[in-house]
C-alpha positions in Angstrom: -21.8 -8.0 3.0 -18.8 -9.3 3.0 -20.1 -12.9 3.8 -22.9 -12.3 0.6 -20.3 -11.2 -2.1 -17.9 -14.2 -1.1 -20.9 -16.7 -1.5 -22.3 -15.0 -4.9 -18.6 -15.1 -6.3 -18.3 -18.8 -5.2 -21.4 -19.4 -7.0 -20.7 -17.6 -10.0 -17.5 -19.2 -10.7 -18.6 -22.5 -9.6 -22.2 -23.0 -11.0 -22.4 -26.8 -10.1 -21.0 -26.5 -6.5 -23.7 -27.3 -4.1 -25.1 -24.9 -1.5 -23.9 -27.1 0.9 -20.6 -27.8 -0.1 -20.2 -23.7 0.0 -21.6 -23.7 3.4 -19.1 -26.1 4.3 -16.1 -24.2 2.9 -17.3 -21.5 4.4 -18.6 -22.6 7.8 -21.5 -21.6 7.8 -25.1 -22.7 8.0 -26.4 -24.1 4.6 -29.9 -22.4 5.1 -27.5 -19.2 5.2 -26.3 -19.6 1.8 -29.7 -20.2 0.3 -30.8 -16.9 1.8 -27.8 -15.0 0.6 -28.1 -16.7 -3.1 -32.0 -15.7 -3.3 -31.1 -12.2 -2.5 -31.1 -9.7 -5.4 -29.6 -6.8 -3.8 -27.4 -6.1 -1.0 -28.7 -7.8 2.6 -30.0 -5.5 4.8 -29.9 -6.3 9.0 -33.4 -6.3 10.5 -34.6 -6.9 13.8 -37.9 -7.8 14.8 -39.0 -6.4 17.8 -40.7 -8.8 20.0 -44.0 -7.3 22.3 -44.4 -4.1 19.7 -48.4 -4.6 19.6 -48.3 -4.6 23.5 -46.2 -1.5 23.6 -48.3 0.6 21.3 -50.7 0.5 24.1 -48.3 2.4 26.0 -47.5 4.4 23.8 -48.9 8.1 25.0 -47.1 7.0 28.2 -43.9 6.4 27.1 -43.3 9.6 25.2 -44.5 11.8 27.9 -41.5 10.1 30.4 -38.9 10.4 27.3 -39.9 14.1 26.6 -41.1 15.4 29.5 -40.1 13.8 32.2 -36.7 12.8 30.8 -36.7 9.4 32.2 -33.6 6.6 31.3 -34.4 3.7 29.8 -34.2 1.8 32.9 -36.5 3.9 35.2 -39.0 3.7 31.9 -38.9 -0.2 32.1 -39.4 -0.1 35.6 -42.6 2.1 35.2 -43.8 0.0 33.1 -43.7 -3.4 34.9 -45.5 -1.7 37.5 -48.4 -1.2 34.6 -48.7 -4.5 33.8 -45.9 -4.6 31.2 -44.9 -8.2 30.1 -42.4 -8.3 27.8 -38.5 -7.6 28.2 -35.8 -4.9 28.0 -35.1 -5.8 24.6 -38.3 -4.9 23.0 -38.6 -1.8 25.1 -35.1 -0.1 23.6 -36.4 -1.2 20.3 -39.6 0.5 20.6 -38.0 3.6 22.5 -35.7 4.3 19.6 -38.3 4.2 17.4 -40.3 6.8 18.9 -37.5 9.0 20.7 -37.4 12.3 19.0 -33.7 12.7 17.7 -31.5 15.6 16.4 -30.8 15.1 12.7 -27.2 14.6 11.7 -26.2 17.0 8.7 -23.1 18.4 7.4 -22.3 20.9 4.8 -20.8 19.4 1.6 -17.3 20.6 1.7 -15.3 21.1 -1.9 -11.5 21.7 -2.1 -9.8 23.9 -5.0 -7.5 22.3 -7.5 -4.3 20.5 -5.8 -5.8 21.5 -2.4 -6.3 17.9 -0.8 -6.4 14.3 -1.8 -7.9 11.7 0.4 -7.0 8.1 1.2 -8.4 4.9 2.4 -8.5 1.0 2.0 -11.1 -1.8 2.7 -10.4 -5.6 3.0 -12.4 -8.1 0.3 -12.0 -11.9 -0.1 -11.7 -12.8 -3.4 -11.1 -16.1 -5.4 -7.4 -16.2 -6.7 -6.5 -19.3 -8.4 -9.1 -21.2 -7.1 -8.5 -20.1 -3.9 -10.6 -17.8 -1.6 -8.3 -15.2 -0.7 -8.3 -12.1 1.4 -7.4 -8.8 -0.5 -6.7 -5.1 0.3 -7.8 -2.5 -2.4 -6.1 0.9 -1.6 -8.1 4.1 -3.1 -6.3 7.5 -3.5 -8.9 10.3 -4.6 -7.7 13.9 -5.8 -10.6 15.8 -4.1 -11.0 18.5 -6.8 -10.8 16.5 -10.0 -12.1 13.0 -7.7 -9.7 11.2 -10.3 -8.6 8.0 -8.4 -6.1 5.6 -8.1 -6.5 2.0 -7.0 -3.8 -0.4 -5.5 -4.3 -3.9 -4.5 -2.2 -5.7 -1.7 -2.4 -9.1 0.3 -1.3 -6.7 3.3 -1.9 -4.1 5.4 1.1 -3.3 7.2 2.4 0.2 7.0 5.1 -0.9 4.4 2.5 -2.0 2.2 0.0 0.9 3.2 2.9 3.7 2.5 3.8 1.7 -0.6 0.0 1.7 -2.0 0.0 5.6 -1.1 3.5 6.2 -2.6 2.5 4.2 -6.1 -0.5 6.6 -6.6 0.9 9.7 -5.8 3.8 8.8 -8.4 1.1 7.5 -11.2 -0.8 10.8 -10.2 2.2 12.9 -11.4 2.6 15.0 -8.3 0.8 15.5 -4.5 -1.6 17.9 -3.2 -0.6 20.0 -0.7 -2.8 18.1 1.9 -3.5 14.3 2.6 -6.7 13.2 4.3 -6.9 9.8 6.0 -8.2 8.0 9.2 -6.6 7.3 12.1 -5.0 3.9 11.6 -1.8 2.9 13.5 0.2 3.3 10.5 -0.9 7.1 10.5 -1.4 8.1 13.9 0.0 6.7 17.3 -2.4 8.4 19.4 -5.5 10.0 18.3 -7.2 11.4 21.5 -7.5 15.1 21.1 -5.6 16.0 24.2 -2.5 13.5 23.8 -2.8 13.3 19.9 0.4 12.0 18.1 1.4 11.3 14.5 3.6 8.7 13.7 7.2 9.3 13.2 7.6 7.1 10.0 4.4 8.6 8.4 5.6 12.2 9.3 8.6 11.6 7.6 7.2 9.9 4.4 5.0 13.2 4.5 8.4 15.7 4.6 9.6 13.4 1.6 6.8 14.2 -0.7 6.1 17.8 1.0 2.2 17.5 1.9 0.4 18.4 4.7 -1.1 15.2 7.2 -4.7 15.9 8.2 -7.2 13.2 9.9 -10.6 12.5 10.2 -11.7 12.6 13.7 -12.8 9.3 15.1 -16.5 9.2 14.3 -16.3 11.8 11.4 -16.3 9.5 8.4 -18.2 12.1 6.3 -14.7 14.1 6.6 -13.4 11.9 3.7 -16.3 11.0 2.2 -14.8 11.4 -1.0 -13.0 8.5 -0.7 -15.0 6.5 1.2 -18.1 6.6 -0.9 -16.6 4.8 -4.0 -15.8 1.7 -2.4 -19.5 0.7 -2.8 -19.6 0.7 -6.5 -16.6 -1.0 -6.1 -17.9 -3.9 -4.4 -21.0 -3.9 -6.7 -19.0 -3.6 -10.2 -15.7 -5.0 -9.7 -15.7 -7.3 -7.0 -18.9 -9.0 -6.7 -18.9 -11.9 -9.0 -15.3 -11.8 -9.8 -12.6 -14.1 -9.8 -8.7 -14.0 -10.8 -6.4 -16.2 -12.3 -3.4 -15.0 -9.7 -2.5 -11.8 -8.5 -1.0 -10.3 -12.0 -4.4 -11.1 -13.8 -6.2 -8.7 -10.5 -3.5 -5.9 -10.9 -4.5 -6.0 -14.5 -8.4 -6.1 -13.8 -8.2 -3.6 -11.2 -6.5 -1.0 -13.4 -9.1 -1.5 -16.2 -11.5 -1.0 -13.6 -9.8 2.0 -12.5 -9.5 3.4 -16.2 -13.1 3.2 -17.0 -14.2 4.6 -13.7 -12.3 7.7 -14.1 -13.6 8.2 -17.4 -17.4 8.1 -16.4 -19.3 10.9 -15.6 -19.4 11.7 -11.7 -22.7 12.2 -10.7 -21.6 15.3 -8.5 -19.1 17.3 -10.6 -20.9 16.5 -13.8 -17.6 15.9 -15.5 -15.2 12.7 -15.7 -12.7 12.7 -13.6 -10.0 12.2 -16.1 -11.0 15.5 -17.9 -10.9 17.7 -14.5 -7.2 16.2 -13.5 -6.1 17.5 -16.6 -6.8 20.8 -15.2 -5.7 19.4 -11.4 -2.3 18.6 -12.5 -1.3 22.0 -13.2 -1.5 22.4 -9.3 0.3 19.6 -8.1 3.6 19.6 -5.8 6.2 18.1 -7.6 7.6 15.1 -6.9 11.2 14.8 -5.4 13.8 13.0 -8.1 13.9 9.6 -5.8 11.3 7.5 -4.0 10.9 7.1 0.0 13.9 5.5 1.2 12.0 4.6 4.6 9.6 2.1 3.2 12.2 -0.3 2.7 11.4 -3.3 6.0 14.8 -4.3 6.8 18.8 -5.3 5.1 20.1 -8.8 4.9 23.7 -10.2 3.8 23.5 -12.6 1.0 25.0 -15.7 1.1 28.4 -16.7 -0.6 26.0 -18.9 -2.9 24.1 -15.6 -3.9 21.1 -16.3 -1.6 19.5 -14.4 1.0 16.7 -15.8 3.7 13.5 -14.3 4.5 10.3 -15.8 6.1 12.0 -19.5 6.0 13.2 -19.4 2.3 16.0 -18.5 0.2 15.8 -16.4 -2.7 18.9 -15.7 -5.6 20.7 -11.8 -5.3 22.9 -11.0 -8.8 26.5 -12.7 -8.7 28.4 -9.9 -7.5 26.5 -9.2 -4.3 27.7 -12.4 -2.9 28.6 -11.7 0.9 27.3 -8.1 0.3 24.4 -6.4 2.7 21.6 -5.5 0.7 18.0 -3.4 1.3 14.4 -6.0 1.5 11.3 -4.7 0.6 8.0 -6.5 0.5 5.5 -5.2 -2.2 2.0 -5.7 -2.2 2.4 -8.7 0.1 3.3 -11.1 -2.4 6.6 -9.7 -4.0 10.2 -9.8 -2.5 12.5 -6.9 -4.1 16.0 -6.3 -3.6 18.0 -3.5 -3.1 21.8 -2.5 -3.2 23.2 -0.2 -0.8 22.9 2.4 -3.5 19.5 2.3 -3.4 19.5 0.6 -7.1 17.2 -2.4 -7.5 18.7 -5.7 -8.1 16.3 -8.8 -8.1 12.5 -9.2 -7.6 11.3 -12.3 -6.6 6.9 -13.6 -6.1 7.3 -15.1 -2.6 7.0 -18.7 -2.0 4.3 -19.8 0.0 5.9 -23.0 1.1 8.4 -22.7 3.9 12.2 -24.1 2.8 11.6 -23.2 -0.9 15.2 -22.3 -2.6 13.4 -19.3 -5.2 16.6 -19.1 -8.1 16.6 -16.9 -11.1 19.3 -18.5 -13.6 20.6 -15.3 -14.7 22.0 -14.5 -11.6 24.6 -16.6 -12.4 25.9 -15.8 -15.6 29.4 -15.1 -15.1 31.4 -13.0 -17.5 32.2 -15.8 -19.7 28.3 -15.6 -20.6 29.1 -12.2 -21.9 29.0 -11.9 -26.1 33.1 -10.7 -27.0 36.5 -10.3 -25.9 38.4 -7.7 -23.8 38.4 -5.8 -27.0 35.0 -5.8 -27.4 34.4 -4.9 -23.4 37.2 -2.3 -23.8 35.3 -0.6 -26.5 32.4 -0.6 -24.0 34.1 0.9 -21.0 35.0 3.8 -23.0 32.1 4.3 -24.9 30.7 5.1 -21.1 33.7 6.6 -19.9 35.8 8.5 -22.2 39.4 9.4 -21.3 39.9 6.9 -19.3 42.5 4.5 -21.6 45.2 4.4 -18.9 43.0 2.8 -16.3 43.1 -0.1 -18.9 46.1 0.0 -20.0 47.3 -0.4 -15.9 44.6 -2.9 -15.5 45.5 -5.1 -18.5 49.2 -4.8 -16.6 48.1 -5.9 -13.3 45.7 -8.2 -14.5 47.4 -10.3 -17.3 46.0 -13.9 -17.0 42.4 -12.8 -16.1 41.9 -9.2 -17.2 38.4 -10.1 -19.2 37.0 -11.2 -16.1 38.0 -8.2 -14.0 36.8 -6.1 -16.9 33.2 -7.7 -17.4 33.2 -7.5 -13.4 34.1 -3.7 -13.3 31.4 -2.9 -16.3 28.9 -4.4 -14.0 29.4 -2.3 -11.1 29.3 0.7 -13.2 25.6 -0.2 -14.0 24.9 -0.2 -10.2 26.1 3.3 -9.0 26.0 6.6 -10.2 28.7 8.1 -12.9 30.2 10.7 -10.5 30.5 7.7 -7.9 32.5 5.8 -10.4 34.5 7.7 -11.9 36.0 8.9 -8.4 36.7 5.2 -7.9 38.2 4.6 -11.2 40.3 8.0 -10.0 41.4 6.0 -6.4 42.6 3.1 -8.5 45.1 5.4 -10.9 46.2 6.9 -7.2 46.7 4.1 -5.3 47.9 1.7 -8.4 45.7 -0.8 -7.4 43.6 -2.0 -10.2 41.0 -5.1 -9.8 37.0 -5.0 -9.2 37.5 -6.2 -5.3 39.1 -2.4 -4.9 36.6 -0.8 -6.9 34.0 -2.8 -5.2 34.9 -2.0 -1.5 35.3 1.6 -2.0 31.9 2.2 -3.8 30.3 0.4 -0.9 31.9 2.7 1.5 32.1 6.1 0.1 29.2 6.2 -2.6 27.8 9.9 -2.3 24.0 8.6 -2.6 22.6 9.0 0.9 19.7 7.5 2.1 19.3 10.7 4.6 16.1 12.3 4.0 16.7 15.9 2.9 14.0 18.6 4.5 11.3 19.6 2.4 10.2 22.9 2.1 6.4 23.0 2.0 4.4 26.3 2.4 1.9 24.3 5.3 3.8 24.1 8.0 3.6 20.1 9.2 3.1 19.3 12.8 6.4 19.9 15.2 7.7 16.3 15.2 11.3 14.9 15.4 11.4 13.4 12.0 15.0 12.9 11.8 16.2 9.4 11.4 19.2 8.2 13.0 21.8 6.8 10.1 22.6 3.6 12.4 19.3 2.5 11.6 20.5 1.3 8.3 23.7 -0.4 9.0 25.1 1.1 5.9 28.6 -0.8 6.4 
């Protein structure tokens, strides 16, 4: 299926490209390319059965050995050889699969109420981005009652990317269902066996943060999350096949347009547009917590004094006030580097460089107080607008830092944007208490004493979560 879609994409986007050129690029036979382009519909695997006509002469004997004598395939093969059969085992087993009576598999459709269940899954695809074949992953999140679907694209399928896509979907939904149905991927399940089943602790942390109950499909039971499985076929034929994209941003934009159109079409089962049913379902969703899940941040780094940090062989800039500071980093969608302060504020975002040894700089990160349009009086007015009643702080700052008071006040105002107002006011009070008035003291105090914590508070949910230890050792964060 994927080869067929890739070949169709290349031919659609580059009509003048020969079959042999496509074959060389994909490392396949040009006859395979020719056959794929000659098919109008989705390719199906069909195996030719040699010696089938010869086996038809033994049909009655074969049925008796299968149904009455209950012989296994190897025993049937030996019996037929003694009766003059000249064919091989492969042809025999193929013929037996056709005539063997089988019990028909079936399942009862399972419908859920509003806000009761959501389902989540993803699938890889090879598409053309900027003229290059690129492996992408499309994540699908569906609210089971309304069939309202949210689609996310990424260049990665590690646990960080999976939880990011899931979190973005939950936030875009505006709430969470009581249960989430997934498969047994390592991002969710460490051990999928019935006797030794174990959830991934990091995933349980995520579940606790958003307050929903994790459920999984048993191995070999894909129909238990059929609501999220089936739409991938529609995605492949109506969005992936024949599409090319200028860059990753173009892919994201078009995917969201497709998502909106898909949610507005009449669903074949509910006979109602998903977006209309979702208006009803939204009333039953669990409320979102005030903050996002902190655990999806992958690592922390210390910025150098030239305002750069290293990641995967390249260096990326941070705002000047974070020189020499520890910061969190997170890889978003497999192609963006997001940088957070220790107070969980996004301070910088870069597109990851595809070439190692690169230095990616945002010149805005190096603008100092000299670029600020205004004098000390302008900064003073801005400070008192945000922190009224602290005129004495400004007077003492001016008395202690007469030579560079404008620089100091500008840096202090910059710090105030990175922390909560309560934390910052506490730092100002400490300045008054110790009679120390400078940017460095405030910065150091806030870094070590800010109240905002990375600890995930327990969430009271109606459905009891599996009894796993989801508490996190705070030493993992290396906060100080």
